[in-house]
N, C-alpha and C positions, 0 to 999 in steps of 0.2 A: 375619670382618669386624666391626669395632667397632660398638657401638650408635649412636655418632654418625655413622659412615659409612652405616649402614643408614638412619638417619633422613634424611640428606642425599639418599641415593639415592631413597628413597620420595618426598621432596618434589619431586625432579626429575621423577619419573615421573607424578605426579598431574596436572600441567597437560597433559601429553601425552595422558593417558587422557581427560581432560575434553574436550580439543580434538578427539580422535577421535570421541567421542560426539556432539559438536555437529556435526561434519562429516557423520556418519551421518544425524543428524536432518535436516539441511538437504538432503542428497541424497534422503532419503525424501520430504520435503515438495515439493521441486522435481519429483520424479518423479510425485507424486500430482497436482499441478496439471496437468502435461502429459497424464497419463492421463485425467483428468476432462475436459479439453478435447476429447480424442480420442473418449472413449467415454461421457461423461456422469458424473453424480455417483454412479451405482451401479456404476461400474467395479469388477471383482473386485479384492479386496485383493492377490491373488496377482499380478495384472498390475502393480500398483504396485511390489510387491517386486521383480519381475523387471526392471522399468524402472530401478529404483534400484540393481540389481546386488547385492541382499542376499537372504537367506533370508526366508521368510514369518514364521519365528519372531522374527527381528530386528524386522520391522515390528510384529508384535503386542506385542513387548516394549516398544516405544516408544509405540505407540498401540493399546491393547487393543480398541477399538471404532471403527467408522466415525465415530461422533459425536466421539470424542476426536481423530481425525485431522482432521475438519472444523474443530473448535475450534482446533487448532494451526495449520491453514492460515489461518484467519481472523485469529488473532493475528499470524502472519507477515505477512499482507497489510496490517494496520494499521501494522506496523513499516515496511514498504516505503513506504506513503503518508506516514508521518511523515518518513522520509528525504527524500522529494520536497518536503514542506513546508519542511523546514529548508534544503534547497538553494535553494528559491524565495525564502525569507526573506533569504538571503545575496546574492541578485541585486541588483546596484547600480543597476539601472534604477528609474524611478519604480514605485510600488506596483502600478499596473495591469499593468506589464510582468512583475512578479513573479507576479501571479495567472495571467497567460498562460503563464508558465514552468511553474507548478504544473499547469495543465490539460494542457499539451503532454506533460509528463513522466508524468502519470497515464495518458494515452492510451498512451504508449510502454510502460508497465508493465501494460497491461490484461490480458495473458494470464497474469499471475502473481497476479491479485487474486481472492480468494474472500471476498467481503464479504456481509453480510446481504442487500443488494439483488441480489447475484449468486448466491444460493442457499446462502450460508453460514448458520450457525445464528443465530436471532434472539436467543437468550439468550447474551449475551457473557460470556466469562470475565473475571475481575478484571483480568488483563493486557490484554485487548482493550479493556475500558472505560477503563483508564488511558491507553492509547495513543490511543484515540479522543478523549479529553479533551485530550491534548497536541496532537493535530492541529487541533482546533477553536481552541485557544488560539493556536497558531502562525498560523493563517489570520486570526484576529481581530486579531492584532498587525500583520499585513500590511495589513489593511483600515484599521486605525487610522492607519497610516503614509500610506495613500492619502487619508485625509480631511485630513491635514496638507499633503500635497503636491498636493492638489486634483485627483487623478487618478481617485478612486473616489467615487461618490455615497454619501451618508451613510446611506441606508436599507438597504444591502446587509449581510447578516449572514454569519457564517462558515458557518452551516448552508446558506445559499443556494449558496455556492461549493463546499462539500464534496458536497452532493447532486448538483449539476450535474456535478462531476468524476466521481462514481460512475456517473452515467448515461452519460457519454461513454466510460467504461471498459468499458461493456457494449454494444458496437455491435450493430446488427441483422444485420451481415454481416461476414465475415472477409475479404472481397475487398479487395485492396490498393487497387484503383482507387476503390472505394467509400470507403475510408478517406481517401484523399487528397482526393477531390472533395467529400465530405460531412462526415465526422467532424471533421476539423481545422477545416473552415469553420464548423461549428456552435460550436466552441470560440471562434473569432474573433468570431462574432456575439455570443456571450454576453459576452465581454470588452468589446466595443464598447458593450454595454448597461450596463456598470458605470460608464461615464464620467458625471460630473455633467452635468445639463442646463445649457445656456448660460444665463447670468444674464439676467434680464428687465431691459431698459433702461428707465430712467426716461423718462417723457414729457417732451418739451421744452415 
């Protein structure tokens, strides 16, 4: 085989190798979230590897310590939340509807989220800090839109919305009936509180 052919073949193989590695990492992280929900944060690493369908050596090769795994799960969670923010920002309804969409989608993803308020590490990686900043920027842009379309009161901050979304994503019960009757209702109550107060009418 010529040198040019070898280089071409190598170039064709690299993306596939990288793709396989990313798929393995995602499988490990998804299995870790499921296992932690089932058995708690101290679930044996071997259980995570088994759920992911890989050997324990593969798990440790990707995440040498439990702390490294939690850090990766937290970064993945911020990425999921950013996806939710971007989808909400693209919502064509008034801004208050976009905020409601953000909260509803955050609730829907609650079983995949490992954030500082949910037991994730308090010390964030550079990637997590960057994603968190993008989340706050995206929410702030929606709120600014809400001030222009007069659907969101002026004193609400991105931190208010993000914090409440994080609380809704960590319900006190996993019961579906509780979710339907309380959790989503609390989201609607919060959204209702975002609306500007009615204007005070001038006295005649």
